[in-house]
ZANU-372686 format. One line per field, with one value per residue: residue number from 1; residue in one letter; x, y, z of N, C-alpha, C, CB in turn. Coordinates in steps of 0.001 Angstrom, whole numbers, plus 500000, padded with zeros to 6 digits. Atoms other than C-alpha are relative to their C-alpha. Glycine has a CB too. Layout:
<pts>
seq	NUM ... .
type	A ... .
n.x	X ... .
n.y	Y ... .
n.z	Z ... .
ca.x	X ... .
ca.y	Y ... .
ca.z	Z ... .
c.x	X ... .
c.y	Y ... .
c.z	Z ... .
cb.x	X ... .
cb.y	Y ... .
cb.z	Z ... .
</pts>
This chain:
<pts>
seq	1 2 3 4 5 6 7 8 9 10 11 12 13 14 15 16 17 18 19 20 21 22 23 24 25 26 27 28 29 30 31 32 33 34 35 36 37 38 39 40 41 42 43 44 45 46 47 48 49 50 51 52 53 54 55 56 57 58 59 60 61 62 63 64 65 66 67 68 69 70 71 72 73 74 75 76 77 78 79 80 81 82 83 84 85 86 87 88 89 90 91 92 93 94 95 96 97 98 99 100 101 102 103 104 105 106 107 108 109 110 111 112 113 114 115 116 117 118 119 120 121 122 123 124 125 126 127 128 129 130 131 132 133 134 135 136 137 138 139 140 141 142 143 144 145 146 147 148 149 150 151 152 153 154 155 156 157 158 159 160 161 162 163 164 165 166 167 168 169 170 171 172 173 174 175 176 177 178 179 180 181 182 183 184 185 186 187 188 189 190 .
type	X X X X X X X X X X X X X X X X X X X X X X X X X X X X X X X X X X X X X X X X X X X X X X X X X X X X X X X X X X X X X X X X X X X X X X X X X X X X X X X X X X X X X X X X X X X X X X X X X X X X X X X X X X X X X X X X X X X X X X X X X X X X X X X X X X X X X X X X X X X X X X X X X X X X X X X X X X X X X X X X X X X X X X X X X X X X X X X X X X X X X X X X X X X X X X .
n.x	500979 499965 500662 501445 500395 499970 501128 501226 500106 500322 501409 500813 499977 500893 501377 500385 500156 501169 501218 500746 500509 501156 501071 500545 500724 501235 500913 500533 500937 501159 500861 501156 501205 501276 501019 500494 501186 500608 501345 499890 501188 499784 498828 500378 500406 499012 498916 499128 498604 499509 498551 499460 498603 499891 499863 499945 501296 500818 499195 500741 501074 499642 500947 501344 499880 501069 500149 501340 500024 501359 500005 500367 500738 499085 499393 498871 500373 499606 499210 499872 499179 500125 499226 499825 498656 499757 500781 501418 500253 499713 500430 499485 500948 499365 500763 499299 500455 499578 499087 500052 501435 500232 500060 500414 499174 498961 500563 499134 500688 499469 500487 499670 501157 500415 499323 498691 500197 499310 498633 499943 499386 500977 500781 499261 500492 500824 500223 500614 499203 500647 501390 500747 501150 501187 499633 499850 498683 499303 498599 499772 498602 499593 499072 498639 499971 499714 501187 500807 501050 500955 501277 501069 501325 500205 498833 499031 499950 499623 498633 499922 500135 498788 498925 500252 499669 498535 499452 500176 498992 498683 499908 499799 498678 499974 499348 501065 499411 500131 501375 500262 501430 500729 500950 501392 500752 501274 500809 500748 499535 498963 .
n.y	499259 500514 501301 499739 499539 501170 500851 499325 500171 501408 500188 499317 500811 501140 499504 499687 501271 500708 499256 500508 501339 499849 499367 501014 500966 499373 499824 501281 500527 499127 500426 500843 499208 500684 499658 498641 499963 501283 499982 501027 500854 501030 500789 500886 501352 501079 500015 501167 499688 500685 500111 499079 500104 500746 499145 500774 500203 500954 501184 501225 500173 500870 499776 499489 498741 499049 498829 499424 498642 499533 498673 499926 498769 498871 499589 500871 501263 501270 500820 501390 500790 501435 500867 501394 500317 501436 500531 499628 498641 498958 498672 498845 498888 498704 498803 499109 498606 499246 498917 499010 499816 499548 501140 501193 501106 500267 500387 500620 501177 500480 501284 500031 499650 498591 499205 499615 499208 498719 500195 499952 501206 501078 499682 500250 499341 500771 499059 500589 499454 500411 500376 500137 499082 500660 500477 501459 500299 498883 500192 499303 500024 499011 499053 500528 501132 501253 500848 499875 500993 499888 500503 500070 500334 501434 500779 500071 498810 500399 499611 498575 499225 500236 499245 498579 499770 500073 498811 498880 500160 499756 498560 499353 500340 501252 501105 501003 501348 500483 500455 501430 500274 500547 501051 499814 501244 499801 498908 500338 499353 500778 .
n.z	500765 501360 499958 499939 501325 500878 499613 500427 501453 500264 499603 501003 501222 499776 499972 501378 500705 499485 500306 501158 499704 499109 500766 500897 499172 499523 501118 500446 499007 499856 498889 500307 500267 499799 500986 499726 499147 499653 499432 498959 499985 501026 499614 498895 500356 500020 500978 500002 500279 501194 499820 498998 499624 498742 498821 498758 499352 500752 500306 499687 500985 501121 501091 499714 499262 500310 499146 500019 499475 499696 499370 498587 499693 499774 501256 500321 500625 499403 500911 499567 500908 499726 500888 499634 499527 499953 498889 500108 500454 499019 500413 499264 500061 499836 500330 500921 500024 501183 499630 501082 500242 501373 500921 499241 500494 499002 498719 499000 499468 498720 499502 498574 499154 500040 498984 500526 501220 499890 500476 501466 500560 500196 501193 501231 501208 500937 501091 501190 501104 501241 499790 501255 500033 499455 498659 500032 499436 499364 499641 498738 499591 499013 500613 499965 500936 499299 500047 501208 500166 501098 499493 501002 499468 500172 499580 501088 500837 501362 500371 500340 498769 499210 500648 499716 498595 499891 500665 499068 498947 500614 500265 498707 499490 499249 500690 500124 499979 498617 499746 499862 500231 498860 500397 499594 500208 500688 499483 498789 498785 499321 .
ca.x	546475 547573 546343 542902 542755 543723 541130 538454 539236 539124 535798 534412 535506 533735 530618 530605 531099 528328 525829 525021 524624 522264 520286 519880 518854 516297 514868 514374 512501 509085 506701 503932 500726 497248 494178 492555 489400 487763 484036 484261 480673 481609 484888 483173 482435 484433 487767 489795 493564 494967 498634 500803 504343 505404 505088 505504 501874 500497 503172 500733 498236 498342 495362 491789 492779 489896 489293 485942 485412 482310 481475 481282 478993 482071 483024 485898 485908 485836 488416 488236 491015 490557 492718 493237 496233 497817 495798 492441 491138 492107 490953 492277 489991 491031 489904 490810 490629 490837 493822 493290 489721 490150 490847 489872 492660 495053 494041 495710 494838 495273 494999 496402 493993 492046 493819 497058 495542 497292 500633 501454 503444 500314 498782 499931 499643 496969 497165 494865 497207 495088 491376 489357 486627 484004 485744 486372 490041 492292 495996 496974 500443 502389 504587 507749 506926 507348 503819 501651 498377 496304 492669 489593 485873 486034 488436 490140 491199 491271 494618 493859 492742 495716 498074 496447 496798 500459 501100 499689 501977 505006 504279 504309 507776 506792 508923 506121 508549 508138 504402 503315 500008 497423 495684 491896 489536 486845 485639 484261 484510 487750 .
ca.y	526920 525566 522072 523477 525212 521993 519993 522598 522375 518568 518619 521154 518953 515932 518005 519207 515656 514308 517013 515823 512264 513330 515510 512678 510279 512748 513288 509566 508836 510422 510405 507812 509263 508320 508298 511755 510780 507848 507448 505657 504412 502564 501360 499765 496060 492931 492765 489695 489917 489019 489644 491334 492145 489631 491166 490041 490466 488172 485484 482958 483460 480661 481797 483028 486512 488976 492425 493922 497644 499137 502689 503424 506023 508149 508455 506012 502573 499158 496884 493091 491086 487322 484531 480812 479594 476163 475717 477027 480555 483797 487383 490753 493648 497246 500749 503173 506953 509229 511585 513392 514705 516168 512873 510335 508191 508414 506545 505375 501904 500580 496988 497694 498062 501348 502441 502614 504757 507870 506369 507367 504159 501967 503685 502389 504168 502827 504760 503913 504352 502602 502065 500718 503134 500545 499801 496194 496328 498513 498920 499881 500815 503124 506169 504228 501472 498757 497404 496715 494905 494258 493774 492807 492424 488835 486046 486195 489088 488706 489171 492668 493990 492358 493931 497347 497045 496013 498904 501396 499983 500033 503648 504541 503087 499810 496793 494562 491632 491365 490634 487189 485815 484973 481601 481983 479038 480092 483079 481202 482801 481850 .
ca.z	507693 504348 505340 506160 502761 500954 502917 502140 498426 498496 500356 497864 494963 496485 497089 493478 492191 494417 493506 489960 491226 494008 491597 489066 491848 493226 489753 489091 492323 492065 495015 495076 493615 494710 492525 492190 494066 495859 496473 499812 499576 496369 497894 500915 500934 500176 498363 497441 497596 494171 494988 497604 498576 501249 504711 508311 509398 506661 506741 508279 505421 502858 500772 500604 501779 501926 503303 504224 504757 506408 507436 511149 512791 513644 509959 510148 508537 510140 508543 508777 507153 506877 505529 505537 507558 507885 511101 509862 509431 511123 511085 512156 513003 512639 511907 509136 509030 506022 506225 502908 502838 499352 497535 500240 498710 501676 504780 507969 509290 512819 514011 517475 520412 520564 523747 521714 518960 520267 519173 515568 515070 515278 512231 508843 505508 503148 499889 496998 494031 491418 491002 488101 486941 487935 491273 490196 491235 493359 493973 497520 498693 500937 500266 501167 498643 501295 500977 497953 497407 494317 495314 493315 493861 492641 493573 490196 488001 484223 482466 481129 484512 486262 483716 484252 488032 487740 485335 487863 490543 488222 487192 490893 491320 492981 492056 490755 490519 494307 493992 495123 493834 496483 496061 496161 496477 494020 495999 498974 502389 504183 .
c.x	499906 499278 498474 499487 499944 498811 498678 499789 499619 498535 499073 499936 499078 498539 499506 499788 498741 498703 499264 499398 498754 498819 499341 499181 498665 498989 499368 498995 498875 499165 498857 498785 498758 499077 499441 498838 499474 498618 499973 498786 500118 501153 499665 499608 501172 500991 500791 501428 500456 501499 500443 501514 500024 500197 499862 498613 499076 500752 499272 498905 500481 499039 498694 500024 498932 500037 498581 500052 498541 500096 499526 499223 500907 500708 501215 499474 500419 500721 500084 500780 499916 500926 499993 501453 500167 499152 498518 499872 500361 499465 500643 499016 500725 499059 500863 499408 500575 500908 500086 498533 499700 499846 499374 500774 501136 499323 501115 499177 500709 499369 500333 498750 499729 500757 501414 499903 500674 501448 500037 500511 499004 499119 500868 499366 499280 499625 499422 500661 499439 498597 499304 498809 498728 500242 500107 501370 500614 501448 500256 501471 500268 501049 501448 500213 500422 498864 499243 499002 499235 498745 498985 498693 499680 501317 501088 499872 500430 501357 500132 499925 501239 501175 499849 500379 501518 500647 499896 501062 501389 500207 500228 501315 500073 500662 499004 500536 499903 498600 499923 498492 499388 499042 498603 499240 498613 499101 499166 500587 501103 499478 .
c.y	499459 498652 500166 500438 498837 499097 500620 499837 498565 499739 500664 499193 498794 500430 500293 498720 499262 500668 499492 498626 500079 500594 498992 498999 500579 500157 498678 499417 501009 499508 499116 500909 499149 500320 501379 500050 498580 500261 498872 499082 498884 499066 498989 498624 499047 500153 498713 500465 499140 499748 501013 499885 499149 500975 499149 499706 499087 498695 498685 499710 499154 500166 500568 501280 500963 501149 500518 501357 500415 501343 499880 501295 501228 500467 499188 498724 498835 499205 498596 499264 498541 499237 498575 499831 498484 499329 500306 501408 500975 501321 501043 501140 501303 501122 500854 501399 500679 501132 501072 500137 500409 498811 498765 498758 499658 499730 499514 498869 499547 498663 499818 500353 501508 500850 500399 500952 501366 499910 500023 498708 498865 500234 499791 500712 499011 500987 499256 500657 499610 499529 499940 500953 499391 499400 498478 499547 501264 499604 500872 499857 501033 500914 499523 498811 498686 498997 500255 498855 500288 499293 499970 499627 498525 499291 499930 501250 499570 500608 501486 500876 499833 500782 501494 500338 499987 501237 501226 499928 500335 501495 500799 499603 498752 498921 498843 498571 499394 499452 498480 499794 499352 498917 500308 498743 500300 501048 499648 500727 499157 499413 .
c.z	498574 499934 500009 498630 499019 500301 499551 498504 499640 500328 498991 498712 500145 499984 498586 499203 500439 499611 498767 500255 500872 499245 499067 500797 500462 498867 499569 500982 500205 501171 499501 499850 500261 498829 500359 500988 500242 500587 501033 500059 498961 500376 501104 499482 499996 498859 500173 499722 498826 500118 501044 500038 501275 501170 501253 500583 499215 499744 500310 498976 498822 498818 500494 500828 499501 500978 499838 500684 500192 500720 501444 500250 500189 498732 499592 499353 500869 498927 500592 498918 500424 499056 500533 500435 499965 501081 499926 499463 501111 499475 500898 499800 500283 499649 499074 500113 498764 500471 498923 499597 498565 499051 500634 499543 500955 501329 500916 500605 501265 500347 501478 500806 500007 501010 499574 498811 500044 499517 498473 499376 499763 498772 498769 498818 499094 498911 498812 498791 498640 500286 498645 500028 500593 501401 500060 500489 500572 500240 501212 500376 501067 499366 499992 499084 500658 499859 498708 499968 498722 500487 498866 500677 499846 500319 498939 499138 498608 499646 499707 501251 500881 499425 500277 501442 500211 499368 500909 501091 499457 499746 501277 500653 500852 499146 499909 499934 501395 500306 500038 499833 501234 499513 500557 499626 499442 500588 501220 501208 500624 501294 .
cb.x	500352 501458 500460 499679 500968 501327 499991 500047 501325 500919 499743 500557 501440 500327 499897 501070 501220 500078 500333 500904 501079 500357 500542 501128 500851 500302 500728 501124 500722 499157 499433 499763 499999 499346 498859 499573 498901 500894 498866 500198 498735 500284 501126 498845 499329 499306 500924 499533 500900 499691 500759 499402 500670 501178 498942 500832 499327 499558 501299 499388 499497 500016 499744 499190 501427 498623 501050 498964 500749 499216 499094 501269 499175 501033 500380 500835 500624 498763 501431 498589 501480 498517 501450 499630 500248 501484 500532 499291 498523 501526 498462 501448 498842 501241 499582 499909 500425 498762 501384 500911 499445 501152 501389 498478 500568 501005 498922 500497 499955 499743 500597 501171 500232 498504 500053 500772 498531 499965 500577 500878 501092 499123 499461 500080 501153 498706 501309 498423 501439 500800 499283 499524 499729 499544 498978 499767 500931 499309 500974 499077 500911 500556 499918 500353 500937 500264 499089 500889 499050 500557 499483 500345 498932 499509 499576 499791 500971 498915 500450 498873 498736 500334 500006 498515 499329 500535 499264 498574 499977 500138 498734 498857 500510 498562 501314 499170 501477 500326 499046 500512 499802 499229 500485 499363 499882 499274 499109 500008 498835 501226 .
cb.y	501485 499863 499204 501083 501073 499220 499775 501487 500378 499053 500577 501398 499535 499319 501265 500877 499120 499890 501440 499938 499153 500887 501192 499284 499588 501368 500633 499022 499694 500040 501225 498913 500531 500416 498914 500646 500883 499202 499819 500653 500837 500657 500928 500607 499992 498659 501247 498946 499761 500824 500224 499714 501434 498979 501140 500742 501321 500616 500054 500103 501372 498543 498717 498944 500618 499317 501106 499060 500990 498952 500989 499927 499792 499620 501417 499671 499876 499210 500611 499332 500498 499517 500516 499033 500566 499723 500526 499886 500176 500096 500120 500402 499796 500091 500797 499479 500761 500558 499445 499576 501041 500905 499663 499762 500343 501193 498909 501045 498849 501030 498854 500984 499511 500115 499231 498767 500186 500489 498673 501144 499520 499858 501458 498510 500662 499348 500723 500202 499529 498900 501001 498524 500429 498903 500483 499484 499384 500409 500357 499442 500233 499313 501310 499612 500309 500272 500254 500003 499988 499373 500874 498977 500827 499663 498607 498718 501079 500443 499213 500378 499571 498497 499736 500350 498936 498709 500262 499985 498556 499210 500490 499668 501117 499570 499562 500283 500043 501126 500546 499445 499084 501118 498605 501268 499207 498750 500485 498474 500211 500864 .
cb.z	499987 499508 501239 501066 499494 500165 501525 500367 499318 500825 501420 499720 499679 501330 500872 499322 500227 501494 499813 498786 500692 501211 499197 499225 501216 500627 498828 499785 501349 498691 500741 501116 498536 501353 499953 498715 499361 501007 498881 501345 499738 498640 500467 500807 498651 499894 500157 498942 501259 498733 498653 501397 500216 499936 499991 501025 500213 498670 500779 501387 499500 500455 499257 500724 499839 500030 499648 500696 499045 500873 499211 500911 501252 501031 500087 501274 498615 500568 499769 500255 499991 499835 499854 498810 501445 500248 501269 501365 499572 500294 500040 499523 501001 499157 501296 498537 501303 499193 500277 498762 500948 499530 499506 499841 498637 500118 499821 501109 498950 501130 499183 500329 501438 500258 501306 499596 499752 501441 500532 499561 500917 501239 500053 499725 499244 500698 499608 499986 500111 499298 500956 499781 498571 499043 501024 498593 498933 501336 498808 501129 498809 501291 500712 501393 498856 501472 501224 498721 501215 498636 501178 498885 499308 498545 500365 499148 500589 498969 498794 499029 500770 500045 498479 499745 500891 499320 498668 500626 500564 498671 499307 500924 500777 500424 500737 498765 499542 500972 498927 501394 498759 500757 500499 499330 501320 499966 498938 500235 500996 500277 .
</pts>
């Protein structure tokens, strides 16, 4: 009985010591915030990738990365991602759906075949966390901070706009040191 009491006290001491550490850690990690509102009609169209976090599904892309968004009759968005590879050009076609109707800044995107759309795992988070007032650039990420893209309407982003986009990402807790610049060939179609 005495051993159980001693063990309980030791466990309580560890719990008390761990509590302040857990509280401080929880206070420093704030959730990713999206922009307050997105006008999807203004967001539609072509976007050039300026920079991204390295990821497995774009590892073959060597440059000229573009995304095109178009409204579908069912209210969802068609998504076409294109890039230049070492062997030529490639594209991936997908669909996006808005999951936050109030802000329209949280979407889910699927590139898997439609018959797999019932599986939650095929839908990826696409959160618009930064957006220039004139829709000239956007910052897109996910709530887990694994993915990040800086997009622009033109193939190149001026220094001030690039700094603003990086600042938005940094303020949302993304490690902007992980960003890799995307080579663009003067804005021509890949």
